[in-house]
Biopython code that builds the backbone (N, CA, C, O; Angstrom):
import numpy as np
from Bio.PDB.StructureBuilder import StructureBuilder

atoms = [
    (1, "MET", "N", (-18.571, 11.925, 5.684)),
    (1, "MET", "CA", (-17.356, 12.468, 5.811)),
    (1, "MET", "C", (-16.179, 11.664, 5.446)),
    (1, "MET", "O", (-15.256, 12.098, 4.757)),
    (2, "LYS", "N", (-16.248, 10.400, 5.965)),
    (2, "LYS", "CA", (-15.123, 9.614, 5.513)),
    (2, "LYS", "C", (-14.946, 9.181, 4.041)),
    (2, "LYS", "O", (-13.837, 8.887, 3.594)),
    (3, "ASN", "N", (-16.047, 9.152, 3.320)),
    (3, "ASN", "CA", (-15.986, 9.052, 1.777)),
    (3, "ASN", "C", (-15.282, 9.981, 1.159)),
    (3, "ASN", "O", (-14.566, 9.713, 0.194)),
    (4, "LEU", "N", (-15.420, 11.252, 1.684)),
    (4, "LEU", "CA", (-14.600, 12.451, 0.972)),
    (4, "LEU", "C", (-13.079, 12.235, 1.267)),
    (4, "LEU", "O", (-12.254, 12.540, 0.406)),
    (5, "ALA", "N", (-12.699, 11.714, 2.468)),
    (5, "ALA", "CA", (-11.433, 11.464, 2.731)),
    (5, "ALA", "C", (-10.878, 10.406, 2.093)),
    (5, "ALA", "O", (-9.709, 10.517, 1.724)),
    (6, "GLU", "N", (-11.570, 9.237, 1.854)),
    (6, "GLU", "CA", (-11.331, 8.181, 1.053)),
    (6, "GLU", "C", (-11.242, 8.577, -0.391)),
    (6, "GLU", "O", (-10.329, 8.138, -1.091)),
    (7, "ASP", "N", (-12.148, 9.382, -0.858)),
    (7, "ASP", "CA", (-11.874, 9.887, -2.336)),
    (7, "ASP", "C", (-10.496, 10.552, -2.539)),
    (7, "ASP", "O", (-9.694, 10.297, -3.437)),
    (8, "GLU", "N", (-10.363, 11.486, -1.506)),
    (8, "GLU", "CA", (-9.066, 12.198, -1.609)),
    (8, "GLU", "C", (-7.775, 11.212, -1.557)),
    (8, "GLU", "O", (-6.825, 11.451, -2.302)),
    (9, "ILE", "N", (-7.750, 10.206, -0.755)),
    (9, "ILE", "CA", (-6.798, 9.324, -0.769)),
    (9, "ILE", "C", (-6.585, 8.688, -2.075)),
    (9, "ILE", "O", (-5.485, 8.658, -2.628)),
    (10, "LEU", "N", (-7.832, 8.100, -2.634)),
    (10, "LEU", "CA", (-7.696, 7.496, -3.884)),
    (10, "LEU", "C", (-6.917, 8.475, -4.988)),
    (10, "LEU", "O", (-6.008, 8.110, -5.734)),
    (11, "ARG", "N", (-7.514, 9.850, -4.904)),
    (11, "ARG", "CA", (-7.109, 10.512, -5.943)),
    (11, "ARG", "C", (-5.564, 10.727, -5.926)),
    (11, "ARG", "O", (-4.861, 10.688, -6.936)),
    (12, "LEU", "N", (-5.074, 10.981, -4.522)),
    (12, "LEU", "CA", (-3.550, 11.264, -4.216)),
    (12, "LEU", "C", (-2.804, 10.024, -4.773)),
    (12, "LEU", "O", (-1.650, 10.148, -5.183)),
    (13, "ALA", "N", (-3.387, 8.940, -4.791)),
    (13, "ALA", "CA", (-2.716, 7.854, -5.094)),
    (13, "ALA", "C", (-2.659, 7.603, -6.586)),
    (13, "ALA", "O", (-1.663, 7.139, -7.143)),
    (14, "LYS", "N", (-3.678, 7.903, -7.146)),
    (14, "LYS", "CA", (-3.967, 7.925, -8.836)),
    (14, "LYS", "C", (-2.862, 9.211, -9.264)),
    (14, "LYS", "O", (-2.440, 9.232, -10.420)),
    (15, "ASP", "N", (-2.526, 10.017, -8.517)),
    (15, "ASP", "CA", (-1.784, 11.170, -8.802)),
    (15, "ASP", "C", (-0.354, 10.976, -8.495)),
    (15, "ASP", "O", (0.501, 11.829, -8.735)),
    (16, "ASN", "N", (-0.108, 9.770, -7.928)),
    (16, "ASN", "CA", (1.194, 9.432, -7.503)),
    (16, "ASN", "C", (1.870, 10.645, -6.396)),
    (16, "ASN", "O", (3.069, 10.922, -6.407)),
    (17, "SER", "N", (1.051, 11.175, -5.631)),
    (17, "SER", "CA", (1.131, 12.365, -5.025)),
    (17, "SER", "C", (2.208, 12.256, -3.872)),
    (17, "SER", "O", (2.157, 11.197, -3.246)),
    (18, "PRO", "N", (3.012, 13.010, -3.547)),
    (18, "PRO", "CA", (3.849, 12.987, -2.328)),
    (18, "PRO", "C", (3.104, 13.211, -1.095)),
    (18, "PRO", "O", (3.601, 12.847, -0.030)),
    (19, "ARG", "N", (1.966, 13.773, -1.134)),
    (19, "ARG", "CA", (1.144, 13.924, 0.123)),
    (19, "ARG", "C", (0.464, 12.776, 0.534)),
    (19, "ARG", "O", (0.072, 12.766, 1.701)),
    (20, "LEU", "N", (0.202, 11.636, -0.297)),
    (20, "LEU", "CA", (-0.276, 10.409, -0.101)),
    (20, "LEU", "C", (-0.113, 9.797, 1.478)),
    (20, "LEU", "O", (-0.970, 9.483, 2.304)),
    (21, "LEU", "N", (1.284, 9.771, 1.522)),
    (21, "LEU", "CA", (1.829, 9.071, 2.727)),
    (21, "LEU", "C", (1.304, 9.798, 4.049)),
    (21, "LEU", "O", (0.951, 9.193, 5.061)),
    (22, "SER", "N", (1.305, 11.195, 3.889)),
    (22, "SER", "CA", (1.139, 11.980, 5.089)),
    (22, "SER", "C", (-0.525, 12.107, 5.354)),
    (22, "SER", "O", (-0.997, 12.339, 6.467)),
    (23, "LYS", "N", (-1.125, 11.961, 4.440)),
    (23, "LYS", "CA", (-2.651, 12.068, 4.405)),
    (23, "LYS", "C", (-3.163, 10.755, 5.013)),
    (23, "LYS", "O", (-3.991, 10.664, 5.919)),
    (24, "PHE", "N", (-2.543, 9.755, 4.376)),
    (24, "PHE", "CA", (-3.147, 8.314, 4.858)),
    (24, "PHE", "C", (-2.642, 7.906, 6.323)),
    (24, "PHE", "O", (-3.231, 7.010, 6.928)),
    (25, "LYS", "N", (-1.544, 8.570, 6.888)),
    (25, "LYS", "CA", (-1.242, 8.453, 8.090)),
    (25, "LYS", "C", (-2.032, 9.084, 9.045)),
    (25, "LYS", "O", (-2.323, 8.599, 10.139)),
    (26, "SER", "N", (-2.426, 10.322, 8.562)),
    (26, "SER", "CA", (-3.407, 11.047, 9.472)),
    (26, "SER", "C", (-4.813, 10.474, 9.659)),
    (26, "SER", "O", (-5.496, 10.576, 10.678)),
    (27, "LEU", "N", (-5.152, 9.834, 8.481)),
    (27, "LEU", "CA", (-6.554, 9.126, 8.650)),
    (27, "LEU", "C", (-6.489, 7.778, 9.163)),
    (27, "LEU", "O", (-7.483, 7.339, 9.742)),
    (28, "TYR", "N", (-5.476, 7.071, 9.035)),
    (28, "TYR", "CA", (-5.341, 5.784, 9.507)),
    (28, "TYR", "C", (-4.104, 5.380, 10.313)),
    (28, "TYR", "O", (-3.418, 4.419, 9.963)),
    (29, "PRO", "N", (-3.830, 6.092, 11.355)),
    (29, "PRO", "CA", (-2.633, 6.015, 11.990)),
    (29, "PRO", "C", (-2.165, 4.526, 12.522)),
    (29, "PRO", "O", (-0.983, 4.209, 12.660)),
    (30, "ASP", "N", (-3.322, 3.639, 12.806)),
    (30, "ASP", "CA", (-3.206, 2.145, 13.290)),
    (30, "ASP", "C", (-2.641, 1.425, 12.235)),
    (30, "ASP", "O", (-1.918, 0.469, 12.513)),
    (31, "PHE", "N", (-2.905, 1.800, 10.775)),
    (31, "PHE", "CA", (-2.426, 0.850, 9.580)),
    (31, "PHE", "C", (-0.753, 0.893, 9.892)),
    (31, "PHE", "O", (-0.187, -0.199, 9.830)),
    (32, "PHE", "N", (0.030, 2.021, 10.206)),
    (32, "PHE", "CA", (1.223, 2.125, 10.185)),
    (32, "PHE", "C", (1.796, 1.521, 11.451)),
    (32, "PHE", "O", (2.868, 0.921, 11.372)),
    (33, "GLU", "N", (1.150, 1.635, 12.644)),
    (33, "GLU", "CA", (1.622, 1.147, 13.731)),
    (33, "GLU", "C", (1.613, -0.501, 13.647)),
    (33, "GLU", "O", (2.554, -1.123, 14.139)),
    (34, "LYS", "N", (0.501, -1.198, 12.999)),
    (34, "LYS", "CA", (0.491, -2.411, 12.883)),
    (34, "LYS", "C", (1.515, -2.942, 11.935)),
    (34, "LYS", "O", (2.000, -4.060, 12.110)),
    (35, "LEU", "N", (1.895, -2.094, 10.829)),
    (35, "LEU", "CA", (2.774, -2.621, 9.854)),
    (35, "LEU", "C", (4.270, -2.503, 10.558)),
    (35, "LEU", "O", (5.214, -3.238, 10.268)),
    (36, "GLU", "N", (4.302, -1.484, 11.495)),
    (36, "GLU", "CA", (5.772, -1.234, 12.167)),
    (36, "GLU", "C", (5.996, -2.498, 13.043)),
    (36, "GLU", "O", (7.118, -2.989, 13.163)),
    (37, "ALA", "N", (4.936, -2.991, 13.628)),
    (37, "ALA", "CA", (4.985, -4.005, 14.516)),
    (37, "ALA", "C", (5.590, -5.370, 13.753)),
    (37, "ALA", "O", (6.367, -6.174, 14.269)),
    (38, "ILE", "N", (5.143, -5.421, 12.648)),
    (38, "ILE", "CA", (5.589, -6.672, 11.905)),
    (38, "ILE", "C", (6.803, -6.330, 11.432)),
    (38, "ILE", "O", (7.693, -7.170, 11.563)),
    (39, "GLN", "N", (7.121, -5.059, 10.790)),
    (39, "GLN", "CA", (8.342, -4.953, 9.944)),
    (39, "GLN", "C", (8.803, -3.487, 10.420)),
    (39, "GLN", "O", (8.414, -2.562, 9.706)),
    (40, "PRO", "N", (9.545, -3.185, 11.480)),
    (40, "PRO", "CA", (10.002, -1.722, 11.737)),
    (40, "PRO", "C", (10.810, -0.978, 10.740)),
    (40, "PRO", "O", (10.862, 0.252, 10.715)),
    (41, "ASN", "N", (11.531, -1.876, 9.800)),
    (41, "ASN", "CA", (12.293, -1.108, 8.833)),
    (41, "ASN", "C", (11.829, -0.938, 7.428)),
    (41, "ASN", "O", (12.560, -1.058, 6.445)),
    (42, "LEU", "N", (10.545, -0.648, 7.404)),
    (42, "LEU", "CA", (9.972, -0.348, 6.261)),
    (42, "LEU", "C", (10.542, 1.056, 5.627)),
    (42, "LEU", "O", (10.880, 2.014, 6.322)),
    (43, "GLN", "N", (10.590, 1.023, 4.306)),
    (43, "GLN", "CA", (11.175, 2.576, 3.806)),
    (43, "GLN", "C", (9.687, 3.349, 3.398)),
    (43, "GLN", "O", (8.675, 2.668, 3.231)),
    (44, "ASN", "N", (9.674, 4.515, 3.289)),
    (44, "ASN", "CA", (8.654, 5.284, 2.774)),
    (44, "ASN", "C", (8.080, 4.988, 1.529)),
    (44, "ASN", "O", (6.886, 5.201, 1.321)),
    (45, "SER", "N", (8.914, 4.461, 0.589)),
    (45, "SER", "CA", (8.478, 4.009, -0.644)),
    (45, "SER", "C", (7.633, 2.606, -0.421)),
    (45, "SER", "O", (6.539, 2.430, -0.957)),
    (46, "GLU", "N", (8.178, 1.765, 0.314)),
    (46, "GLU", "CA", (7.365, 0.682, 0.884)),
    (46, "GLU", "C", (6.139, 0.862, 1.475)),
    (46, "GLU", "O", (5.149, 0.224, 1.118)),
    (47, "LEU", "N", (6.128, 1.772, 2.451)),
    (47, "LEU", "CA", (4.967, 2.046, 3.038)),
    (47, "LEU", "C", (3.755, 2.680, 2.001)),
    (47, "LEU", "O", (2.540, 2.554, 2.158)),
    (48, "ILE", "N", (4.343, 3.279, 1.081)),
    (48, "ILE", "CA", (3.352, 3.950, 0.052)),
    (48, "ILE", "C", (2.855, 2.785, -0.891)),
    (48, "ILE", "O", (1.789, 2.892, -1.496)),
    (49, "PHE", "N", (3.518, 1.867, -0.978)),
    (49, "PHE", "CA", (3.372, 0.564, -1.833)),
    (49, "PHE", "C", (2.198, -0.165, -1.190)),
    (49, "PHE", "O", (1.242, -0.579, -1.845)),
    (50, "CYS", "N", (2.329, -0.303, 0.192)),
    (50, "CYS", "CA", (1.482, -0.935, 1.108)),
    (50, "CYS", "C", (-0.066, -0.179, 1.109)),
    (50, "CYS", "O", (-1.123, -0.755, 1.368)),
    (51, "ILE", "N", (0.079, 1.113, 0.786)),
    (51, "ILE", "CA", (-1.135, 1.755, 0.925)),
    (51, "ILE", "C", (-1.901, 1.479, -0.537)),
    (51, "ILE", "O", (-3.127, 1.392, -0.615)),
    (52, "TYR", "N", (-1.100, 1.368, -1.556)),
    (52, "TYR", "CA", (-1.781, 0.902, -2.835)),
    (52, "TYR", "C", (-2.338, -0.399, -2.839)),
    (52, "TYR", "O", (-3.286, -0.668, -3.576)),
    (53, "LEU", "N", (-1.852, -1.186, -2.114)),
    (53, "LEU", "CA", (-2.476, -2.722, -1.722)),
    (53, "LEU", "C", (-3.395, -2.741, -0.696)),
    (53, "LEU", "O", (-4.258, -3.618, -0.679)),
    (54, "LYS", "N", (-3.326, -1.824, 0.238)),
    (54, "LYS", "CA", (-4.623, -1.674, 1.046)),
    (54, "LYS", "C", (-5.745, -0.933, 0.297)),
    (54, "LYS", "O", (-6.896, -1.055, 0.718)),
    (55, "LEU", "N", (-5.498, -0.193, -0.755)),
    (55, "LEU", "CA", (-6.600, 0.361, -1.621)),
    (55, "LEU", "C", (-7.116, -0.512, -2.638)),
    (55, "LEU", "O", (-7.939, -0.178, -3.490)),
    (56, "ASN", "N", (-6.474, -1.904, -2.479)),
    (56, "ASN", "CA", (-6.932, -2.806, -3.450)),
    (56, "ASN", "C", (-6.873, -2.629, -4.911)),
    (56, "ASN", "O", (-7.611, -3.145, -5.751)),
    (57, "LEU", "N", (-5.673, -1.649, -5.127)),
    (57, "LEU", "CA", (-5.286, -1.394, -6.575)),
    (57, "LEU", "C", (-4.825, -2.551, -7.238)),
    (57, "LEU", "O", (-4.117, -3.278, -6.541)),
    (58, "SER", "N", (-5.064, -2.971, -8.558)),
    (58, "SER", "CA", (-4.447, -3.961, -9.250)),
    (58, "SER", "C", (-3.010, -3.573, -9.584)),
    (58, "SER", "O", (-2.551, -2.431, -9.571)),
    (59, "THR", "N", (-2.298, -4.837, -9.922)),
    (59, "THR", "CA", (-0.870, -4.599, -10.373)),
    (59, "THR", "C", (-0.888, -3.586, -11.533)),
    (59, "THR", "O", (-0.059, -2.676, -11.552)),
    (60, "LYS", "N", (-1.806, -3.721, -12.493)),
    (60, "LYS", "CA", (-1.739, -2.666, -13.733)),
    (60, "LYS", "C", (-2.140, -1.469, -13.274)),
    (60, "LYS", "O", (-1.604, -0.512, -13.831)),
    (61, "GLU", "N", (-3.059, -1.187, -12.278)),
    (61, "GLU", "CA", (-3.190, 0.106, -11.834)),
    (61, "GLU", "C", (-2.174, 0.885, -11.021)),
    (61, "GLU", "O", (-2.050, 2.109, -11.006)),
    (62, "ILE", "N", (-1.376, -0.128, -10.262)),
    (62, "ILE", "CA", (-0.304, 0.485, -9.637)),
    (62, "ILE", "C", (0.898, 0.968, -10.443)),
    (62, "ILE", "O", (1.672, 1.901, -10.227)),
    (63, "ALA", "N", (0.842, 0.098, -11.408)),
    (63, "ALA", "CA", (2.045, 0.338, -12.454)),
    (63, "ALA", "C", (1.806, 1.559, -13.219)),
    (63, "ALA", "O", (2.765, 2.219, -13.618)),
    (64, "THR", "N", (0.464, 1.952, -13.482)),
    (64, "THR", "CA", (-0.087, 3.035, -14.428)),
    (64, "THR", "C", (0.194, 4.331, -13.470)),
    (64, "THR", "O", (0.579, 5.415, -13.908)),
    (65, "TYR", "N", (-0.030, 4.078, -12.254)),
    (65, "TYR", "CA", (-0.080, 5.339, -11.315)),
    (65, "TYR", "C", (1.323, 5.699, -10.914)),
    (65, "TYR", "O", (1.577, 6.864, -10.607)),
    (66, "THR", "N", (2.289, 4.726, -10.899)),
    (66, "THR", "CA", (3.609, 4.863, -10.428)),
    (66, "THR", "C", (4.695, 4.967, -11.664)),
    (66, "THR", "O", (5.869, 5.284, -11.472)),
    (67, "TYR", "N", (4.254, 4.719, -12.698)),
    (67, "TYR", "CA", (4.994, 4.848, -13.830)),
    (67, "TYR", "C", (6.075, 3.748, -13.814)),
    (67, "TYR", "O", (7.259, 4.046, -13.974)),
    (68, "VAL", "N", (5.723, 2.642, -13.646)),
    (68, "VAL", "CA", (6.691, 1.525, -13.788)),
    (68, "VAL", "C", (5.789, 0.160, -14.428)),
    (68, "VAL", "O", (4.560, 0.154, -14.486)),
    (69, "THR", "N", (6.500, -0.752, -14.798)),
    (69, "THR", "CA", (6.052, -1.875, -15.535)),
    (69, "THR", "C", (5.309, -2.625, -14.598)),
    (69, "THR", "O", (5.662, -2.497, -13.425)),
    (70, "PRO", "N", (4.282, -3.444, -14.862)),
    (70, "PRO", "CA", (3.571, -4.418, -14.174)),
    (70, "PRO", "C", (4.411, -5.349, -13.544)),
    (70, "PRO", "O", (4.165, -5.724, -12.398)),
    (71, "LYS", "N", (5.442, -5.789, -14.220)),
    (71, "LYS", "CA", (6.784, -6.827, -13.586)),
    (71, "LYS", "C", (7.286, -6.099, -12.502)),
    (71, "LYS", "O", (7.371, -6.681, -11.421)),
    (72, "ALA", "N", (7.630, -4.939, -12.596)),
    (72, "ALA", "CA", (8.211, -4.149, -11.502)),
    (72, "ALA", "C", (7.268, -4.210, -10.333)),
    (72, "ALA", "O", (7.717, -4.412, -9.205)),
    (73, "VAL", "N", (5.936, -4.040, -10.554)),
    (73, "VAL", "CA", (5.052, -4.007, -9.314)),
    (73, "VAL", "C", (5.134, -5.418, -8.658)),
    (73, "VAL", "O", (5.291, -5.543, -7.444)),
    (74, "GLN", "N", (5.027, -6.427, -9.473)),
    (74, "GLN", "CA", (4.956, -8.068, -9.019)),
    (74, "GLN", "C", (6.273, -8.018, -8.215)),
    (74, "GLN", "O", (6.173, -8.223, -7.005)),
    (75, "ASN", "N", (7.559, -7.760, -8.760)),
    (75, "ASN", "CA", (8.687, -7.778, -7.827)),
    (75, "ASN", "C", (8.502, -7.165, -6.536)),
    (75, "ASN", "O", (8.843, -7.668, -5.466)),
    (76, "ARG", "N", (7.962, -6.089, -6.691)),
    (76, "ARG", "CA", (7.543, -5.146, -5.242)),
    (76, "ARG", "C", (6.836, -5.962, -4.366)),
    (76, "ARG", "O", (7.135, -6.066, -3.176)),
    (77, "LYS", "N", (5.754, -6.647, -4.988)),
    (77, "LYS", "CA", (4.645, -7.435, -4.042)),
    (77, "LYS", "C", (5.530, -8.566, -3.581)),
    (77, "LYS", "O", (5.379, -8.969, -2.428)),
    (78, "ASN", "N", (6.436, -9.120, -4.359)),
    (78, "ASN", "CA", (7.188, -10.173, -3.843)),
    (78, "ASN", "C", (8.101, -9.821, -2.551)),
    (78, "ASN", "O", (8.177, -10.492, -1.522)),
    (79, "ARG", "N", (8.771, -8.617, -2.847)),
    (79, "ARG", "CA", (9.677, -8.298, -1.627)),
    (79, "ARG", "C", (9.003, -7.748, -0.389)),
    (79, "ARG", "O", (9.568, -7.674, 0.702)),
    (80, "ILE", "N", (7.624, -7.327, -0.652)),
    (80, "ILE", "CA", (6.945, -6.764, 0.454)),
    (80, "ILE", "C", (6.482, -8.046, 1.218)),
    (80, "ILE", "O", (6.469, -8.042, 2.449)),
    (81, "ARG", "N", (6.071, -9.229, 0.442)),
    (81, "ARG", "CA", (5.559, -10.524, 1.088)),
    (81, "ARG", "C", (6.705, -10.953, 1.835)),
    (81, "ARG", "O", (6.444, -11.352, 2.970)),
    (82, "LYS", "N", (7.958, -10.974, 1.470)),
    (82, "LYS", "CA", (9.034, -11.512, 2.232)),
    (82, "LYS", "C", (9.253, -10.552, 3.397)),
    (82, "LYS", "O", (9.412, -11.080, 4.498)),
    (83, "LYS", "N", (9.281, -9.352, 3.329)),
    (83, "LYS", "CA", (9.427, -8.488, 4.522)),
    (83, "LYS", "C", (8.312, -8.642, 5.544)),
    (83, "LYS", "O", (8.564, -8.562, 6.746)),
    (84, "LEU", "N", (7.215, -8.838, 5.136)),
    (84, "LEU", "CA", (5.980, -8.997, 6.168)),
    (84, "LEU", "C", (5.903, -10.397, 6.576)),
    (84, "LEU", "O", (5.225, -10.698, 7.559)),
    (85, "ASN", "N", (6.568, -11.321, 5.875)),
    (85, "ASN", "CA", (6.306, -12.741, 5.917)),
    (85, "ASN", "C", (4.849, -13.352, 5.674)),
    (85, "ASN", "O", (4.206, -14.123, 6.386)),
    (86, "ILE", "N", (4.547, -12.796, 4.509)),
    (86, "ILE", "CA", (3.246, -13.300, 3.914)),
    (86, "ILE", "C", (3.348, -14.316, 3.082)),
    (86, "ILE", "O", (3.957, -14.120, 2.030)),
    (87, "ALA", "N", (2.814, -15.554, 3.337)),
    (87, "ALA", "CA", (2.985, -16.755, 2.619)),
    (87, "ALA", "C", (2.657, -16.639, 1.005)),
    (87, "ALA", "O", (1.719, -15.940, 0.621)),
    (88, "SER", "N", (3.393, -17.282, 0.199)),
    (88, "SER", "CA", (3.076, -17.170, -1.144)),
    (88, "SER", "C", (1.717, -17.628, -1.632)),
    (88, "SER", "O", (1.158, -17.268, -2.668)),
    (89, "SER", "N", (1.207, -18.612, -0.579)),
    (89, "SER", "CA", (-0.116, -19.019, -0.839)),
    (89, "SER", "C", (-1.396, -18.269, -0.320)),
    (89, "SER", "O", (-2.528, -18.750, -0.273)),
    (90, "VAL", "N", (-1.007, -16.973, 0.071)),
    (90, "VAL", "CA", (-1.849, -16.120, 0.804)),
    (90, "VAL", "C", (-1.934, -15.037, -0.256)),
    (90, "VAL", "O", (-0.944, -14.615, -0.855)),
    (91, "ASP", "N", (-3.313, -14.566, -0.473)),
    (91, "ASP", "CA", (-3.689, -13.375, -1.498)),
    (91, "ASP", "C", (-3.244, -12.323, -0.642)),
    (91, "ASP", "O", (-3.623, -12.246, 0.527)),
    (92, "ILE", "N", (-2.351, -11.398, -1.238)),
    (92, "ILE", "CA", (-1.785, -10.186, -0.578)),
    (92, "ILE", "C", (-2.713, -9.325, -0.278)),
    (92, "ILE", "O", (-2.525, -8.697, 0.764)),
    (93, "TYR", "N", (-3.954, -9.032, -1.055)),
    (93, "TYR", "CA", (-5.028, -7.986, -0.959)),
    (93, "TYR", "C", (-5.709, -8.674, 0.129)),
    (93, "TYR", "O", (-6.016, -7.943, 1.071)),
    (94, "LYS", "N", (-6.022, -9.922, 0.226)),
    (94, "LYS", "CA", (-6.847, -10.375, 1.262)),
    (94, "LYS", "C", (-6.146, -10.093, 2.793)),
    (94, "LYS", "O", (-6.679, -9.635, 3.803)),
    (95, "TRP", "N", (-4.713, -10.554, 2.563)),
    (95, "TRP", "CA", (-3.978, -10.201, 3.789)),
    (95, "TRP", "C", (-4.127, -8.874, 4.539)),
    (95, "TRP", "O", (-4.330, -8.720, 5.744)),
    (96, "PHE", "N", (-3.985, -7.956, 3.591)),
    (96, "PHE", "CA", (-3.963, -6.547, 3.882)),
    (96, "PHE", "C", (-5.425, -6.098, 4.501)),
    (96, "PHE", "O", (-5.614, -5.292, 5.412)),
    (97, "ASP", "N", (-6.344, -6.797, 3.801)),
    (97, "ASP", "CA", (-7.685, -6.532, 4.137)),
    (97, "ASP", "C", (-8.131, -7.117, 5.550)),
    (97, "ASP", "O", (-8.740, -6.417, 6.359)),
    (98, "GLU", "N", (-7.803, -8.400, 5.790)),
    (98, "GLU", "CA", (-7.982, -9.056, 7.006)),
    (98, "GLU", "C", (-7.065, -8.509, 8.102)),
    (98, "GLU", "O", (-7.489, -8.517, 9.257)),
    (99, "ASN", "N", (-5.851, -8.037, 7.836)),
    (99, "ASN", "CA", (-4.901, -7.449, 9.054)),
    (99, "ASN", "C", (-5.029, -6.027, 9.435)),
    (99, "ASN", "O", (-4.640, -5.606, 10.524)),
    (100, "PHE", "N", (-5.582, -5.288, 8.522)),
    (100, "PHE", "CA", (-5.810, -3.670, 8.788)),
    (100, "PHE", "C", (-7.268, -3.291, 8.756)),
    (100, "PHE", "O", (-7.606, -2.121, 8.938)),
]
sb = StructureBuilder()
sb.init_structure("model")
sb.init_model(0)
sb.init_chain("A")
sb.init_seg("    ")
for serial, (resi, resn, name, xyz) in enumerate(atoms, 1):
    if name == "N":
        sb.init_residue(resn, " ", resi, " ")
    sb.init_atom(name, np.array(xyz, "f"), 0.0, 1.0, " ", f" {name:<3s}", serial, name[0])
structure = sb.get_structure()
């Protein structure tokens, strides 16, 4: 059952669907609680970006799905790093994997 839900999450991410955030929240509520504990002032667009990182999507994939340049994705990663206090020496994907 979980795999169907995960497939749907991935499909919503690939479609850049507005339903991604609510669907992910209903399946993984503690993901957002933990994020909020670290940084309570994240905007929805930043939360969605965190979902893409949690899904382990590459910079190029995120750029393709969200219709922005890979450079814009890199810039967003850097801003999220600062907001969540992730050291530049730490792999952001590994951080999301280990903390959530």
